C-alpha positions in Angstrom: 0.0 0.0 0.0 1.4 3.3 -1.1 1.9 5.9 1.7 1.0 9.5 1.0 1.7 12.4 3.2 -0.5 15.4 3.2 1.0 18.7 4.6 -2.1 21.0 4.8 -3.1 23.4 7.5 -6.9 23.5 6.6 -8.6 20.8 8.6 -11.5 20.3 6.2 -9.3 19.9 3.2 -6.9 17.6 5.1 -9.7 15.3 6.3 -11.4 15.2 2.9 -8.1 14.2 1.2 -7.4 11.6 3.9 -10.8 10.0 3.5 -10.5 9.8 -0.3 -7.0 8.4 -0.1 -8.3 5.6 2.2 -11.2 4.8 -0.1 -8.9 4.6 -3.1 -6.5 2.2 -1.4 -3.8 4.5 -0.1 -2.3 4.8 3.3 -2.8 8.5 4.1 -1.0 10.4 6.8 -1.1 14.1 7.6 0.7 17.0 9.1 -0.8 20.4 9.8 2.2 22.7 9.6 5.5 22.9 7.8 7.8 21.9 10.7 5.7 18.8 11.5 5.7 18.0 7.8 9.4 17.9 7.5 9.6 15.7 10.5 7.1 13.2 9.1 8.9 13.1 5.7 12.0 12.0 7.5 10.3 9.6 9.9 7.6 8.0 7.7 9.4 8.0 4.3 6.2 8.5 2.2 5.9 7.4 -1.4 4.4 10.8 -2.4 3.8 14.2 -0.7 0.8 16.5 -1.2 2.2 19.8 -0.2 0.2 23.0 0.5 2.2 26.2 -0.2 0.8 28.5 2.5 1.7 26.8 5.7 2.6 27.9 9.3 6.1 27.2 10.4 7.6 26.5 7.0 6.1 27.3 3.6 5.6 24.7 1.0 8.3 26.3 -1.1 10.8 26.1 1.9 9.9 22.4 2.5 10.3 21.5 -1.2 13.6 23.3 -1.5 15.0 21.8 1.7 14.1 18.2 0.7 15.6 18.6 -2.8 18.8 20.1 -1.4 19.1 17.1 1.0 18.8 14.8 -2.0 15.3 13.6 -1.2 13.5 13.0 -4.5 10.2 11.9 -3.2 7.5 13.0 -5.7 5.8 16.2 -4.7 2.4 17.6 -5.8 2.0 21.1 -4.6 -1.5 22.3 -3.6 -2.2 26.0 -3.8 -5.0 28.5 -3.7 -3.0 30.8 -5.9 -3.7 30.9 -9.6 -0.9 33.2 -10.7 1.5 31.4 -13.1 4.5 32.8 -11.2 3.4 30.9 -8.1 3.1 27.6 -10.0 6.5 28.1 -11.7 8.1 28.9 -8.4 7.0 25.6 -7.0 8.4 23.8 -10.0 11.7 25.7 -9.7 12.0 24.5 -6.1 11.7 20.9 -7.4 8.0 20.0 -7.3 6.8 17.4 -9.8 3.3 18.7 -10.3 0.8 21.1 -8.9 -3.0 21.4 -8.5 -4.9 24.6 -7.7 -7.7 25.0 -5.2 -10.6 24.4 -5.6 -9.9 21.1 -7.2 -12.0 18.0 -7.8 -11.1 14.8 -5.9 -11.2 12.8 -9.2 -8.6 15.1 -10.7 -6.4 14.9 -7.6 -6.6 11.1 -7.5 -5.8 10.9 -11.2 -2.7 13.1 -10.7 -1.5 11.0 -7.7 -2.0 7.8 -9.7 -0.1 9.2 -12.7 2.9 10.5 -10.7 3.2 7.2 -8.8 2.9 5.2 -12.0 5.7 7.2 -13.6 7.8 6.8 -10.5 7.4 3.0 -10.5 8.2 2.8 -14.2 11.5 4.7 -13.8 12.4 3.0 -10.5 11.9 -0.7 -11.5 12.9 -2.8 -14.4 13.8 -6.4 -15.0 17.5 -5.6 -15.9 19.9 -2.8 -16.2 19.1 -0.4 -19.0 21.7 2.1 -19.9 21.1 4.8 -22.5 23.7 7.4 -23.3 24.6 10.4 -25.5 28.3 11.2 -25.5 29.5 11.3 -21.9 26.0 11.5 -20.6 24.6 8.1 -19.4 21.3 7.1 -17.8 20.8 3.9 -15.8 17.0 3.5 -16.0 16.8 0.8 -13.4 18.9 2.6 -10.8 17.4 6.0 -11.7 21.0 7.3 -12.0 22.4 9.9 -14.3 26.1 10.6 -14.9 28.0 13.1 -16.9 31.4 11.4 -17.2 32.1 10.2 -13.6 29.9 12.9 -12.0 26.5 11.7 -10.6 23.7 14.2 -11.3 20.8 14.4 -8.9 17.5 14.8 -10.8 13.9 14.9 -9.6 11.5 12.3 -11.0 10.1 14.7 -13.6 13.5 15.9 -14.7 14.6 12.3 -15.1 11.5 11.4 -17.2 12.0 14.4 -19.4 15.7 13.8 -20.0 15.0 10.1 -20.6 12.3 10.9 -23.2 14.6 13.3 -25.1 17.6 11.0 -25.0 15.6 8.0 -26.2 14.3 10.2 -29.1 17.5 12.1 -29.7 17.7 14.1 -32.9 13.9 14.6 -32.9 12.5 18.1 -32.2 9.6 18.2 -29.7 7.3 21.1 -29.1 6.4 22.1 -25.6 2.9 20.7 -26.1 4.3 17.4 -27.3 6.5 17.2 -24.2 3.6 18.0 -21.9 1.5 15.3 -23.5 4.2 12.6 -23.6 6.0 13.3 -20.3 3.4 14.9 -18.0 0.5 12.9 -19.4 -2.6 13.7 -21.4 -4.5 14.7 -18.3 -1.9 17.3 -17.3 -3.3 20.8 -17.7 -0.2 22.8 -17.1 1.1 25.7 -19.1 4.0 25.2 -21.5 6.1 27.4 -19.3 6.4 24.3 -17.1 8.5 22.6 -19.8 10.9 25.6 -20.0 11.5 25.5 -16.2 12.4 21.8 -16.3 14.6 22.2 -19.3 16.5 25.1 -17.6 17.0 22.9 -14.5 18.3 20.0 -16.6 20.7 22.2 -18.4 22.1 23.7 -15.2 22.6 20.3 -13.6 24.1 18.7 -16.6 26.4 21.5 -17.7 28.3 22.1 -14.4 29.1 25.6 -15.6 29.9 24.6 -19.2 27.9 25.2 -22.3 24.3 24.8 -21.1 23.0 23.7 -24.5 25.7 20.9 -24.7 23.0 18.2 -24.5 19.6 19.9 -24.9 19.3 22.2 -27.8 16.6 24.9 -28.4 15.2 25.0 -31.9 13.8 28.5 -32.1 10.1 28.6 -33.0 9.8 24.8 -32.6 10.9 23.4 -29.3 13.8 21.2 -27.9 15.9 18.2 -28.9 18.8 16.2 -27.6 21.7 16.5 -30.1 
């Protein structure tokens, strides 16, 4: 049974999500503030985190940033009442895998949870080692490990999926909409700016200060490709 942690300070929303997680076969646990949330992540080791942005103690942004800096790549879906694109992009820049805005439908939330967990399982398990590479960039799909030369590169689940898709289809140019559909899924309703944020993160992590378009090239007016 997958364990899902909800970090949400509004009791009604927290209880509603917990009830629906249980009825859908998940083990739901909850924290009502940011400090308690961090403690429960470290103690409970959840399979996925539903993280509200506006929290007492620590904001969702601070929690997300802290976990990623510690090397914790647990999938995170941010929950926010804010609809401004900048707020959504900020969450992604701190390392969130997805977001959903209040008010949201329970069916949509459950679909997003299922999709993120499914993608995580696909990239985390395989019957044998699968290595794909471009130049000195190599990806071990089974171990969820990326290396540039001998340097290990820490990626979030979504960054890993995006890079894997581009590497597997190297030489092919993909529009932002195509990447949203093929990497995020057909029921993902995010803006195309989301793709740009993840591409920028990938370039920064892969380049180590060198040419940021060494692996992922921008084709003006079209999209992105791996050389």
